[in-house]
C-alpha positions as CSV (number, residue, x, y, z in Angstrom):
1,M,-36.5,32.8,-18.0
2,R,-37.5,29.2,-17.5
3,F,-35.6,26.9,-15.1
4,T,-35.6,23.1,-14.8
5,N,-36.2,21.3,-11.5
6,M,-34.7,18.0,-10.6
7,D,-37.1,15.9,-12.6
8,G,-37.0,18.0,-15.7
9,A,-40.3,19.9,-15.1
10,R,-40.2,23.5,-16.1
11,G,-42.2,26.4,-14.7
12,R,-42.3,29.5,-12.6
13,G,-43.1,27.7,-9.4
14,T,-39.6,26.2,-9.3
15,L,-38.0,29.6,-9.7
16,R,-40.0,30.9,-6.7
17,A,-39.0,27.8,-4.6
18,G,-36.5,28.7,-2.0
19,R,-36.3,32.4,-2.7
20,S,-37.3,33.5,0.8
21,G,-34.0,31.8,2.0
22,L,-32.0,34.1,-0.3
23,V,-33.7,37.4,0.2
24,L,-31.5,38.5,3.2
25,F,-28.3,37.4,1.4
26,L,-29.2,39.1,-1.9
27,W,-30.5,42.2,-0.1
28,L,-26.9,42.8,1.0
29,L,-25.9,42.7,-2.6
30,L,-28.5,45.4,-3.3
31,S,-26.6,47.8,-1.1
32,V,-23.7,47.8,-3.6
33,V,-25.9,47.9,-6.7
34,P,-26.9,51.4,-8.0
35,A,-30.6,52.2,-7.4
36,R,-32.9,52.4,-10.3
37,G,-33.3,55.8,-11.9
38,A,-29.8,57.0,-10.9
39,E,-28.2,59.3,-13.4
40,A,-25.3,57.8,-15.3
41,P,-22.3,59.8,-16.3
42,A,-22.2,61.3,-19.7
43,A,-19.5,58.9,-20.9
44,T,-18.5,55.6,-19.5
45,P,-15.7,53.3,-20.6
46,P,-16.5,49.8,-22.0
47,A,-15.3,48.1,-18.8
48,M,-17.7,50.2,-16.8
49,D,-20.5,49.4,-19.2
50,N,-19.8,45.7,-18.6
51,M,-19.8,46.2,-14.8
52,M,-23.0,48.1,-15.0
53,S,-24.6,45.4,-17.1
54,S,-23.6,42.8,-14.6
55,Q,-24.9,44.9,-11.7
56,G,-28.1,45.4,-13.6
57,W,-28.5,41.6,-13.9
58,L,-27.9,41.2,-10.1
59,Q,-30.4,44.0,-9.5
60,Q,-33.0,42.3,-11.6
61,I,-32.5,39.0,-9.7
62,V,-32.7,40.7,-6.3
63,L,-35.8,42.7,-7.2
64,Q,-37.5,39.7,-8.7
65,L,-36.7,37.6,-5.6
66,E,-37.9,40.4,-3.4
67,D,-41.3,40.5,-5.2
68,E,-41.6,36.7,-5.1
69,A,-40.7,36.7,-1.4
70,I,-43.6,39.0,-0.8
71,D,-45.8,36.5,-2.7
72,D,-44.4,33.7,-0.5
73,V,-45.5,35.4,2.6
74,H,-49.1,35.5,1.2
75,M,-48.8,31.8,0.3
76,L,-47.9,30.7,3.8
77,P,-51.6,30.2,4.8
78,E,-51.9,27.8,1.9
79,T,-49.1,25.5,3.1
80,P,-51.3,23.4,5.5
81,G,-53.8,23.0,2.8
82,A,-51.2,21.9,0.3
83,L,-49.8,19.4,2.8
84,A,-53.3,18.0,3.5
85,R,-53.9,17.7,-0.3
86,E,-50.7,15.7,-0.7
87,W,-51.7,13.5,2.2
88,R,-55.1,12.8,0.7
89,S,-53.5,11.9,-2.6
90,F,-52.4,8.7,-1.0
91,D,-55.9,7.4,-1.1
92,R,-58.0,6.7,-4.2
93,Q,-61.1,8.5,-2.8
94,G,-59.0,11.3,-1.4
95,S,-59.8,10.4,2.3
96,A,-57.3,11.2,5.1
97,L,-58.3,8.1,7.0
98,G,-58.1,6.1,3.9
99,A,-54.5,7.4,3.4
100,L,-53.7,6.4,6.9
101,A,-55.1,2.9,6.3
102,N,-53.1,2.6,3.1
103,L,-49.9,3.5,5.0
104,G,-50.8,0.7,7.4
105,W,-51.0,-1.8,4.5
106,V,-47.7,-0.6,3.2
107,A,-46.1,-1.0,6.6
108,I,-47.4,-4.6,6.8
109,A,-45.9,-5.3,3.3
110,A,-42.6,-3.8,4.5
111,C,-42.5,-5.9,7.6
112,L,-43.1,-9.1,5.6
113,A,-40.3,-8.1,3.2
114,L,-38.0,-7.4,6.1
115,L,-38.8,-10.9,7.6
116,A,-38.1,-12.5,4.3
117,Q,-34.8,-10.6,3.9
118,S,-33.6,-11.6,7.4
119,F,-34.6,-15.2,6.9
120,A,-32.9,-15.5,3.5
121,R,-29.8,-13.9,4.7
122,R,-29.5,-16.0,7.9
123,V,-30.1,-19.2,6.0
124,L,-27.5,-18.4,3.3
125,S,-24.9,-17.3,5.8
126,I,-25.0,-20.1,8.3
127,R,-21.8,-21.7,7.1
128,I,-20.0,-18.4,6.7
129,R,-20.9,-17.2,10.2
130,R,-19.7,-20.5,11.6
131,L,-16.3,-20.1,9.9
132,L,-16.1,-16.5,11.1
133,R,-16.6,-17.7,14.7
134,L,-13.7,-20.2,14.2
135,R,-11.4,-17.4,13.0
136,P,-12.6,-14.2,14.7
137,K,-9.2,-12.5,14.4
138,E,-8.4,-13.1,10.8
139,P,-11.4,-13.3,8.5
140,S,-10.4,-13.9,4.9
141,L,-11.4,-11.6,2.1
142,G,-13.3,-14.6,0.6
143,L,-15.5,-15.0,3.7
144,L,-16.2,-11.2,3.8
145,L,-17.1,-11.2,0.1
146,Q,-19.4,-14.3,0.6
147,L,-21.1,-12.5,3.5
148,L,-21.6,-9.5,1.2
149,L,-23.1,-11.7,-1.4
150,C,-25.5,-13.0,1.2
151,D,-26.5,-9.4,2.1
152,L,-27.1,-8.7,-1.6
153,A,-29.2,-11.8,-1.9
154,G,-31.3,-10.7,1.1
155,L,-31.7,-7.3,-0.5
156,G,-32.9,-9.0,-3.6
157,V,-35.5,-11.1,-1.6
158,F,-36.7,-7.9,0.1
159,S,-37.1,-6.1,-3.2
160,G,-38.9,-9.1,-4.8
161,V,-41.3,-9.5,-1.9
162,L,-42.0,-5.8,-1.8
163,I,-42.6,-5.6,-5.6
164,Y,-44.8,-8.7,-5.5
165,S,-46.9,-7.3,-2.7
166,R,-48.2,-4.6,-5.1
167,H,-50.9,-7.1,-6.2
168,W,-52.6,-7.5,-2.9
169,L,-52.0,-3.9,-2.0
170,M,-53.9,-2.8,-5.1
171,N,-56.7,-5.2,-4.2
172,A,-56.7,-3.7,-0.7
173,G,-57.4,-0.2,-2.3
174,V,-53.9,1.3,-1.9
175,A,-53.2,4.0,-4.5
176,V,-50.7,3.1,-7.2
177,S,-48.7,6.3,-6.6
178,L,-48.3,5.4,-2.9
179,I,-47.2,1.8,-3.9
180,I,-44.5,3.2,-6.2
181,F,-43.4,5.9,-3.7
182,S,-43.2,3.4,-0.8
183,A,-41.3,0.8,-2.9
184,N,-38.8,3.5,-4.0
185,V,-38.3,4.8,-0.5
186,L,-38.0,1.3,1.2
187,I,-35.6,-0.1,-1.4
188,R,-33.3,2.9,-1.1
189,W,-33.5,2.6,2.7
190,R,-32.5,-1.0,2.7
191,I,-29.6,-0.3,0.4
192,W,-28.2,2.3,2.7
193,A,-29.0,0.2,5.8
194,M,-27.1,-2.7,4.2
195,T,-24.1,-0.5,3.6
196,I,-24.2,0.6,7.2
197,G,-24.5,-3.0,8.3
198,I,-21.4,-3.9,6.3
199,V,-19.4,-1.5,8.4
200,L,-20.9,-2.2,11.8
201,R,-21.9,-5.9,11.5
202,P,-23.9,-5.9,14.8
203,D,-24.4,-9.7,14.6
204,E,-20.9,-10.7,13.3
205,P,-18.2,-9.0,15.3
206,A,-15.5,-10.9,13.4
207,A,-16.6,-9.2,10.1
208,R,-16.8,-5.7,11.6
209,L,-14.7,-3.2,9.6
210,I,-14.1,-0.8,12.5
211,D,-13.3,-1.3,16.2
212,L,-16.5,-0.9,18.2
213,P,-18.0,-2.8,21.1
214,D,-20.9,-5.1,20.3
215,G,-23.5,-3.1,22.2
216,E,-22.4,0.2,20.7
217,A,-22.5,-1.4,17.2
218,R,-26.0,-2.6,17.6
219,R,-27.3,0.7,19.1
220,L,-25.6,2.7,16.3
221,A,-26.9,0.4,13.6
222,R,-30.5,0.8,14.9
223,F,-30.2,4.5,15.2
224,L,-28.7,5.0,11.7
225,S,-31.3,2.8,10.2
226,A,-34.2,4.7,11.7
227,M,-32.7,8.1,10.8
228,L,-32.0,7.0,7.2
229,L,-35.6,5.8,6.9
230,V,-36.9,9.2,8.0
231,V,-34.5,11.2,5.8
232,I,-35.2,9.1,2.7
233,T,-38.9,9.4,3.3
234,L,-38.8,13.2,3.6
235,V,-36.5,13.7,0.6
236,G,-38.7,11.4,-1.5
237,F,-41.9,13.2,-0.4
238,V,-40.4,16.5,-1.4
239,R,-39.0,15.3,-4.7
240,Y,-42.0,13.3,-5.9
241,Y,-44.9,15.2,-4.4
242,A,-44.3,18.6,-2.9
243,L,-42.1,20.1,-5.7
244,M,-44.2,18.4,-8.4
245,D,-47.4,20.3,-7.3
246,Q,-47.3,23.1,-9.8
247,D,-50.9,24.2,-8.8
248,S,-49.8,25.1,-5.3
249,G,-47.8,28.2,-4.5
250,A,-46.7,26.5,-1.2
251,S,-44.5,23.8,-2.7
252,H,-41.3,25.9,-2.1
253,V,-42.3,26.4,1.5
254,L,-42.6,22.6,2.0
255,G,-39.3,22.1,0.3
256,L,-37.5,24.6,2.6
257,L,-39.1,23.1,5.7
258,V,-38.2,19.6,4.7
259,S,-34.6,20.7,3.8
260,I,-34.2,22.3,7.3
261,I,-35.5,19.1,9.0
262,V,-33.2,16.9,6.9
263,C,-30.1,19.0,7.6
264,C,-30.9,18.9,11.3
265,L,-31.2,15.1,11.1
266,Y,-27.8,15.0,9.2
267,A,-26.2,17.0,12.0
268,L,-27.7,14.6,14.6
269,I,-26.3,11.6,12.6
270,V,-22.9,13.2,12.4
271,F,-22.8,13.8,16.2
272,R,-24.0,10.3,17.0
273,A,-21.7,8.4,14.6
274,R,-18.6,10.6,14.8
275,T,-16.5,7.9,16.4
276,A,-17.4,5.3,13.7
277,A,-16.9,7.8,10.9
278,E,-13.5,8.8,12.2
279,A,-12.4,5.2,12.4
280,L,-13.6,4.5,8.9
281,I,-11.9,7.6,7.5
282,R,-8.6,6.8,9.3
283,G,-8.4,3.3,8.0
284,R,-5.3,1.2,8.7
285,T,-2.3,2.9,10.2
286,T,0.7,3.3,8.0
287,N,3.6,5.6,7.6
288,T,2.5,7.0,4.2
289,I,1.5,10.6,3.4
290,V,-2.0,9.4,2.4
291,A,-2.4,7.8,5.9
292,A,-1.3,11.0,7.6
293,L,-3.7,13.1,5.5
294,R,-6.6,10.7,6.3
295,A,-5.7,10.9,10.0
296,A,-5.9,14.7,9.9
297,I,-9.3,14.6,8.1
298,A,-10.5,12.1,10.7
299,R,-9.5,14.4,13.6
300,A,-11.3,17.3,11.9
301,W,-14.3,15.2,10.8
302,L,-16.9,16.9,13.0
303,T,-16.0,20.4,11.8
304,I,-15.8,19.3,8.2
305,S,-19.1,17.4,8.2
306,L,-21.1,20.2,9.9
307,T,-19.6,22.7,7.4
308,A,-20.6,20.3,4.5
309,I,-24.2,20.1,5.9
310,V,-24.5,23.9,5.9
311,A,-23.0,24.0,2.4
312,L,-25.5,21.4,1.2
313,F,-28.4,23.4,2.6
314,L,-27.3,26.6,0.9
315,F,-26.7,24.5,-2.3
316,F,-30.2,23.2,-2.1
317,V,-31.7,26.7,-1.5
318,F,-29.7,28.2,-4.4
319,G,-30.5,25.2,-6.7
320,L,-34.2,25.4,-5.8
321,S,-34.3,29.1,-6.6
322,L,-32.2,29.0,-9.8
323,G,-33.3,25.7,-11.2
324,L,-29.9,24.1,-10.5
325,L,-31.0,21.2,-8.3
326,S,-29.1,18.8,-10.5
327,Y,-25.9,20.2,-9.0
328,Y,-27.2,19.7,-5.5
329,Y,-28.0,16.1,-6.3
330,G,-24.6,15.7,-7.9
331,A,-23.0,16.9,-4.7
332,T,-25.0,14.5,-2.5
333,W,-24.3,11.6,-4.8
334,T,-20.6,12.5,-4.6
335,V,-20.7,12.2,-0.9
336,A,-22.5,8.9,-1.2
337,V,-19.9,7.5,-3.7
338,L,-17.0,8.6,-1.4
339,F,-18.7,6.8,1.5
340,V,-19.1,3.6,-0.5
341,L,-15.5,3.9,-1.6
342,L,-14.3,4.1,2.0
343,V,-16.5,1.0,2.9
344,L,-15.1,-1.1,0.0
345,E,-11.5,0.0,0.7
346,R,-11.9,-1.0,4.4
347,L,-13.5,-4.3,3.4
348,I,-10.5,-5.2,1.2
349,D,-8.0,-4.2,3.9
350,R,-9.9,-6.1,6.6
351,G,-9.6,-9.3,4.5
352,W,-5.9,-8.8,3.8
353,H,-4.1,-9.6,7.0
354,Q,-0.6,-8.7,5.7
355,A,-1.8,-5.2,4.9
356,D,0.2,-3.7,7.8
357,Q,3.4,-5.6,6.7
358,A,5.8,-4.8,3.9
359,V,5.7,-7.8,1.6
360,D,9.2,-8.7,0.6
361,Y,9.6,-11.0,-2.4
362,R,12.8,-12.5,-0.8
363,W,10.8,-14.2,2.0
364,A,7.2,-14.3,0.8
365,G,5.9,-17.5,-0.7
366,T,4.2,-17.7,-4.0
367,D,0.7,-17.8,-2.5
368,T,1.4,-14.6,-0.6
369,L,2.8,-12.9,-3.7
370,V,-0.3,-13.8,-5.7
371,A,-2.7,-12.7,-2.9
372,F,-0.7,-9.4,-2.6
373,S,-1.0,-8.8,-6.3
374,M,-4.7,-9.4,-6.3
375,H,-5.0,-7.1,-3.3
376,R,-3.2,-4.3,-5.1
377,I,-5.4,-4.7,-8.2
378,L,-8.5,-4.5,-6.1
379,Q,-7.2,-1.4,-4.3
380,V,-6.8,0.4,-7.7
381,L,-10.0,-1.0,-9.3
382,V,-12.3,0.4,-6.6
383,P,-11.1,4.0,-6.9
384,L,-11.2,3.9,-10.7
385,M,-14.9,2.7,-10.5
386,A,-15.6,5.6,-8.1
387,V,-14.0,8.1,-10.6
388,L,-16.2,6.7,-13.4
389,A,-19.3,7.0,-11.3
390,L,-18.4,10.6,-10.3
391,V,-17.9,11.5,-14.0
392,W,-21.2,10.0,-14.9
393,I,-23.0,11.8,-12.1
394,W,-21.6,15.2,-12.9
395,L,-22.1,14.8,-16.6
396,D,-25.8,14.3,-15.9
397,A,-25.8,17.2,-13.5
398,I,-24.2,19.6,-15.9
399,E,-26.8,18.6,-18.6
400,L,-24.4,18.8,-21.6
401,P,-25.7,18.0,-25.1
402,E,-26.2,14.3,-25.6
403,A,-23.4,14.0,-28.2
404,V,-20.9,15.9,-26.0
405,E,-21.9,13.9,-23.0
406,T,-21.5,10.6,-24.8
407,R,-18.0,11.6,-26.2
408,V,-16.8,12.7,-22.8
409,L,-18.1,9.6,-21.1
410,H,-16.5,7.4,-23.7
411,S,-13.1,9.2,-23.5
412,T,-13.2,8.9,-19.7
413,M,-14.0,5.2,-19.9
414,V,-11.1,4.6,-22.3
415,A,-8.7,6.6,-20.2
416,L,-9.6,4.7,-17.0
417,A,-9.5,1.3,-18.8
418,T,-6.0,2.2,-20.1
419,L,-4.9,3.0,-16.6
420,L,-6.3,-0.2,-15.2
421,I,-4.8,-2.4,-18.0
422,A,-1.4,-0.7,-17.5
423,Y,-1.5,-1.2,-13.8
424,V,-2.6,-4.9,-14.1
425,A,0.2,-5.5,-16.6
426,W,2.7,-3.9,-14.2
427,V,1.5,-6.0,-11.3
428,L,1.6,-9.2,-13.2
429,C,5.1,-8.4,-14.5
430,Q,6.2,-7.7,-11.0
431,L,4.6,-10.9,-9.7
432,A,6.4,-12.9,-12.4
433,I,9.7,-11.3,-11.6
434,D,9.4,-11.5,-7.8
435,R,8.6,-15.2,-8.0
436,N,12.0,-15.7,-9.7
437,L,13.8,-13.5,-7.1
438,Q,12.8,-15.6,-4.0
439,G,15.8,-16.6,-2.0
440,V,18.1,-14.1,-3.7
441,G,19.8,-11.4,-1.6
442,S,18.2,-12.3,1.7
443,G,19.2,-8.9,3.1
444,P,22.0,-7.7,5.5
445,K,23.1,-10.3,8.1
446,L,22.9,-9.1,11.7
447,P,25.7,-9.5,14.2
448,G,25.6,-12.8,16.1
449,T,24.1,-14.8,13.3
450,D,25.8,-17.7,11.5
451,E,27.7,-16.2,8.6
452,D,27.7,-19.6,6.9
453,S,23.9,-19.7,6.6
454,E,23.8,-17.2,3.8
455,S,21.9,-18.1,0.6
456,A,23.6,-18.8,-2.7
457,P,24.3,-15.9,-5.1
458,G,21.6,-15.2,-7.7
459,S,21.9,-16.2,-11.3
460,R,22.6,-13.7,-14.0
461,L,18.9,-13.6,-14.9
462,Q,18.0,-12.9,-11.3
463,T,20.5,-10.1,-11.2
464,M,19.1,-8.5,-14.3
465,L,15.4,-8.9,-13.3
466,P,15.2,-5.9,-10.9
467,L,16.6,-3.6,-13.6
468,L,14.2,-5.1,-16.2
469,R,11.4,-4.5,-13.7
470,A,12.2,-0.9,-13.3
471,A,12.6,-0.4,-17.1
472,F,9.3,-2.1,-17.7
473,G,7.6,0.0,-15.1
474,I,8.9,3.2,-16.7
475,L,7.8,2.1,-20.2
476,V,4.3,1.2,-19.1
477,A,3.9,4.4,-17.2
478,V,5.0,6.6,-20.1
479,I,2.8,4.7,-22.7
480,A,-0.2,4.8,-20.4
481,A,0.2,8.5,-19.6
482,L,0.5,9.3,-23.4
483,I,-2.7,7.3,-24.2
484,V,-4.7,8.9,-21.4
485,L,-3.6,12.4,-22.3
486,S,-4.5,11.8,-25.9
487,R,-7.9,10.4,-25.0
488,L,-8.6,13.5,-22.9
489,G,-7.9,15.7,-25.9
490,I,-4.4,16.8,-25.1
491,D,-1.9,16.9,-27.9
492,T,1.0,14.7,-26.9
493,A,3.3,15.6,-29.8
494,P,4.8,18.7,-28.0
495,L,5.2,16.7,-24.9
496,I,7.2,14.0,-26.7
497,A,9.4,16.6,-28.4
498,G,9.9,18.5,-25.1
499,A,10.8,15.3,-23.3
500,G,13.4,14.5,-26.0
501,V,15.0,18.0,-25.7
502,F,14.9,17.7,-21.9
503,G,16.5,14.3,-22.0
504,L,19.2,15.6,-24.3
505,A,19.9,18.5,-22.0
506,I,20.2,16.1,-19.0
507,S,22.6,13.9,-20.9
508,F,24.9,16.9,-21.6
509,G,24.6,18.4,-18.2
510,S,25.0,15.1,-16.2
511,Q,27.9,13.4,-17.9
512,S,28.8,11.5,-14.7
513,M,25.3,10.1,-14.5
514,V,25.5,9.0,-18.1
515,R,28.9,7.5,-17.5
516,D,27.6,5.5,-14.5
517,I,24.6,4.2,-16.4
518,I,26.7,3.1,-19.4
519,S,29.4,1.6,-17.2
520,G,26.6,-0.4,-15.4
521,L,25.3,-1.7,-18.7
522,F,28.8,-2.9,-19.6
523,Y,29.3,-4.5,-16.2
524,M,26.0,-6.3,-16.6
525,S,26.8,-7.5,-20.1
526,D,30.2,-8.8,-18.9
527,D,28.5,-10.6,-16.0
528,A,31.1,-9.1,-13.7
529,F,29.1,-9.6,-10.5
530,R,25.6,-10.7,-9.3
531,V,23.4,-10.1,-6.3
532,G,24.7,-12.1,-3.4
533,E,28.3,-12.4,-4.6
534,Y,31.3,-11.1,-2.6
535,I,33.5,-8.7,-4.6
536,D,36.6,-6.6,-4.0
537,T,36.8,-3.3,-5.8
538,G,40.3,-2.4,-4.5
539,R,39.1,0.2,-2.1
540,L,36.0,-1.5,-0.8
541,K,34.8,-5.1,-0.5
542,G,31.6,-6.8,0.5
543,T,28.5,-8.6,-0.7
544,V,26.5,-7.2,-3.6
545,E,23.1,-6.5,-2.0
546,K,21.3,-4.5,-4.6
547,L,21.8,-3.3,-8.2
548,G,20.4,0.1,-9.3
549,I,20.4,2.0,-12.5
550,R,23.5,4.0,-11.8
551,S,25.0,2.4,-8.6
552,L,25.3,-0.8,-6.6
553,K,25.0,-1.3,-2.8
554,L,27.8,-3.3,-1.3
555,R,27.4,-4.7,2.2
556,H,30.7,-5.1,4.1
557,H,31.0,-8.2,6.3
558,N,31.2,-5.9,9.4
559,G,27.8,-4.3,8.6
560,P,28.4,-1.0,6.7
561,L,26.6,-0.5,3.5
562,H,28.5,1.1,0.6
563,T,26.8,2.8,-2.3
564,I,29.3,2.9,-5.3
565,P,28.5,4.4,-8.7
566,Y,29.4,2.1,-11.6
567,G,31.7,4.7,-13.0
568,Q,33.9,4.5,-10.0
569,L,34.2,0.8,-9.6
570,G,37.2,0.2,-11.9
571,A,38.7,-3.4,-11.7
572,V,36.5,-5.8,-9.8
573,T,37.6,-9.0,-8.2
574,N,34.8,-11.5,-7.8
575,L,35.5,-13.9,-4.9
576,S,32.3,-15.9,-5.3
577,R,32.6,-17.2,-8.8
578,D,33.0,-20.8,-9.9
579,F,35.3,-22.2,-7.1
580,A,37.6,-21.3,-4.2
581,T,40.9,-23.1,-3.5
582,I,41.9,-22.8,0.1
583,K,45.5,-23.4,1.2
584,F,46.6,-23.4,4.9
585,N,49.7,-24.4,6.8
586,L,50.2,-26.5,9.9
587,K,53.4,-26.6,12.0
588,L,54.4,-30.1,13.0
589,E,57.1,-31.3,15.4
590,P,60.5,-32.0,13.8
591,G,61.0,-35.6,13.0
592,T,57.3,-36.1,12.1
593,D,56.6,-39.0,9.7
594,M,55.3,-37.0,6.6
595,E,54.1,-40.1,4.9
596,L,51.9,-40.8,7.9
597,V,50.6,-37.2,7.7
598,R,49.9,-37.6,3.9
599,R,47.9,-40.8,4.4
600,T,46.0,-39.3,7.4
601,A,45.0,-36.2,5.4
602,K,43.8,-38.3,2.5
603,Q,41.7,-40.5,4.8
604,I,40.2,-37.4,6.4
605,G,39.3,-36.0,3.0
606,L,37.7,-39.2,1.9
607,A,35.8,-39.6,5.2
608,M,34.4,-36.0,4.9
609,Q,33.1,-36.8,1.5
610,Q,30.7,-39.3,3.1
611,D,28.9,-36.4,4.8
612,P,26.2,-35.1,2.3
613,E,26.3,-31.6,3.6
614,I,30.0,-31.3,3.3
615,A,30.3,-33.3,0.0
616,A,27.8,-30.8,-1.6
617,E,30.3,-28.0,-0.9
618,V,33.7,-29.7,-1.6
619,M,34.8,-30.0,-5.2
620,L,38.3,-31.5,-4.5
621,P,38.9,-33.1,-1.1
622,L,41.7,-32.3,1.4
623,K,45.2,-33.4,0.6
624,L,48.8,-32.7,1.6
625,Q,50.8,-30.6,-0.8
626,G,54.1,-31.2,1.0
627,I,56.6,-29.4,3.2
628,A,56.4,-25.7,2.7
629,E,59.1,-24.7,5.1
630,I,61.5,-26.1,7.8
631,T,62.2,-23.8,10.7
632,E,64.5,-24.3,13.7
633,N,61.8,-25.9,15.8
634,A,59.0,-27.0,13.4
635,V,58.2,-28.5,10.0
636,V,55.5,-26.5,8.1
637,A,53.2,-28.7,6.1
638,R,50.8,-27.2,3.5
639,F,47.3,-28.6,2.9
640,K,44.7,-27.5,0.3
641,F,41.2,-28.3,-0.9
642,T,38.8,-26.8,-3.5
643,A,35.2,-26.0,-2.6
644,R,32.3,-24.0,-3.9
645,P,32.7,-20.3,-3.2
646,V,29.6,-20.0,-1.1
647,K,31.0,-21.0,2.3
648,P,34.6,-22.3,2.1
649,S,35.5,-21.0,5.5
650,W,33.0,-23.4,7.0
651,V,34.5,-26.3,5.1
652,Q,37.9,-25.3,6.3
653,R,36.8,-25.3,10.0
654,E,35.3,-28.8,9.5
655,Y,38.6,-30.0,8.1
656,L,40.6,-28.5,10.9
657,K,38.3,-30.1,13.5
658,R,38.8,-33.6,11.9
659,I,42.6,-33.0,11.6
660,Y,42.9,-32.2,15.2
661,L,41.2,-35.3,16.3
662,E,42.8,-37.7,13.7
663,F,46.3,-36.4,14.3
664,A,46.0,-37.0,18.0
665,E,44.9,-40.6,17.4
666,K,47.8,-41.2,14.9
667,G,50.4,-39.8,17.2
668,V,51.2,-36.8,15.0
669,T,52.0,-33.8,17.2
670,F,51.9,-30.2,16.4
671,A,55.0,-28.0,17.0
672,S,54.9,-26.5,20.5
673,G,57.3,-23.6,19.8
674,A,59.5,-24.5,22.9
675,L,63.4,-24.7,22.9
676,T,65.5,-27.6,24.5
677,L,68.7,-26.6,26.3
678,Q,71.5,-29.2,26.4
679,T,74.3,-29.0,29.1
680,A,77.9,-30.4,28.9
681,P,80.7,-30.7,31.7
682,H,83.3,-27.9,31.7
683,L,86.7,-29.1,30.3
684,P,90.0,-28.1,31.9
685,V,92.0,-25.4,30.1
686,S,94.9,-27.9,29.7
687,A,92.7,-30.2,27.8
688,L,91.5,-27.4,25.5
689,L,95.0,-26.2,24.9
690,A,96.3,-29.7,24.2
691,E,93.9,-29.9,21.2
692,I,95.6,-26.9,19.6
693,P,98.6,-28.0,17.5
694,G,102.1,-26.7,18.5
695,T,101.0,-25.6,21.9
696,V,103.5,-26.2,24.8
697,L,101.7,-26.7,28.1
698,P,103.3,-25.5,31.4
699,P,103.5,-27.8,34.4
700,A,100.1,-28.7,35.8
701,E,101.1,-27.4,39.3
702,S,101.5,-23.9,37.8
703,L,97.9,-23.8,36.3
704,P,95.0,-22.3,38.4
705,R,92.5,-24.7,39.8
706,S,88.7,-24.1,39.2
707,E,85.5,-25.8,40.0
708,P,83.7,-27.6,37.2
709,Q,80.8,-25.5,35.7
710,E,78.0,-26.2,33.3
711,V,78.3,-24.3,30.0
712,P,75.3,-24.0,27.6
713,A,75.8,-25.8,24.4
714,R,74.3,-23.0,22.3
715,V,73.7,-19.3,22.7
716,L,70.0,-18.2,22.7
717,S,68.6,-15.1,21.2
718,P,67.3,-12.6,23.8
719,A,64.0,-12.4,22.0
720,R,63.2,-16.1,22.3
721,S,61.6,-17.6,25.4
722,V,63.2,-20.5,27.1
723,A,61.2,-23.4,28.5
């Protein structure tokens, strides 16, 4: 059997690589595998034959690795010689001192490239760093992206200087293999150092993506940069030198030693940078399920990372032994892609200052809505790119046939592009709708606020737009899901048929829901009410706050929120449509000059029309309708005016205030509700009897004498107060 190493080279040396690390593990399997030469039963069932064949395969692997482990022990003395031979290969003449001198020349070239990178980056980012100092609390996404472009430009300068230095390095006698190896290692190192620098930003605290003190950020950046240089150098040496030496039996020993050292360095990095890693994983604090899951992962980060390091080590050992190192590199690249995804996501959130706020289209401006839409698109674009990169990595690791790999990659790209286009269409549609919904339905009014400051009801289009938005979202989601499933090779015809049957079953089983939806459609077609209008349903009344697919939300003026299905509304009285005629009565004193009252009311109405704020609300000014009623102590006069239905009570209060002042100036008094008592002298009885025809009066001396008394002219009701 021939196995493939990570660079495509084939040979028995790769199979032996790493087997000593598996001997103990596989020796345990040998205890459950039958020994060679054991007698088999006379008759075995087919299932037992299959099990025996699998056990025989395991036995062959264990025995083969056992034999090769013995050979590895004999190859241990050759390991120092193989290492020395690899070291001398850095020099053209094969000299150890020459290799050391060549490494010195490479170090000089690397220092020159670092100086050029630092100078170019600082020169290009002068203005950006000045702006960041002016706004240390709220750096914009544009500034952060410009700073990232400066970092990329500095990386390009570093790579250019390093590649250009090959000319004088070759003239200095440096081997071409060492130049290529050093360029590969140094460029990889600067890429990862730049990624770490984007997170920590030791020189620009305003652009730092996580909360760390300046001193800690600088120390951590230097530590991680040094560790990454060592790790990338060791991994590159094993990949391009040790494992490629097919003439040496000690290549696998070097690979295992380097993997142990690298895993120890990984563990050291995890311990040193655990605080920064937890902050990066946690991200911004929200109340979503994803945020809670990320917080849980951040709390368990140390355990998870150490377990992952052990798993990667075992993965490397197994891959080295069985020729499956491509899977190991796929796992490591997966970790790298996830890290870059976290960095880009945190970069986008750091530049979006409203990320912790719930953007509401009712109060957000157009610029805020556009920025929020772009932020959402970026939040989806980055994970989709990460998914495409992971698919590409694992297709290369699995080593499928070229035709199959091309087809799978093409289908994945089409599916991801479909999802992206569908999401962009949904975001743009939502942006266009939300821009037209600004100022509509400003939300529930809190107690103590001015009830007359409410916004005007929305138009019919603004009322229908939320429903259209929901319908468009469902349509886009269904079409995108069907396209993605079809591109992934799933037959969508049964899904469509099943969805039709399921929808039919729901329609029969939920008749009330269907009735509510149909009733809502008819209410919308009749334009019975809109968002922001005050309606009376007979049982409940309030302001329409939100319209759903099957119900509406009605906010009572006292605060309670009613949710009413459309099928239970019945007759609806709209109190906010077209105009409102307000009639009110005032009690005046008896004997009031009504003509004076009429003229005064007319003058008040005309004077109020001069006020632009009131004139915008009044459609027909105040006037006296006439006398509505005459009571025993007042004359009831009726007034009326016609205003817009938004805030007629406010207009009425303004009219009453003017009436109170003007009537006082004109001498028109309001009824007080008091009663006047009139007194008359008591007449003698003879006088009263003399007024009765045919009455004969007795002599005056015979009549009783009494003192004069005051008699009330009218009898009062016991229920009426007397003033």
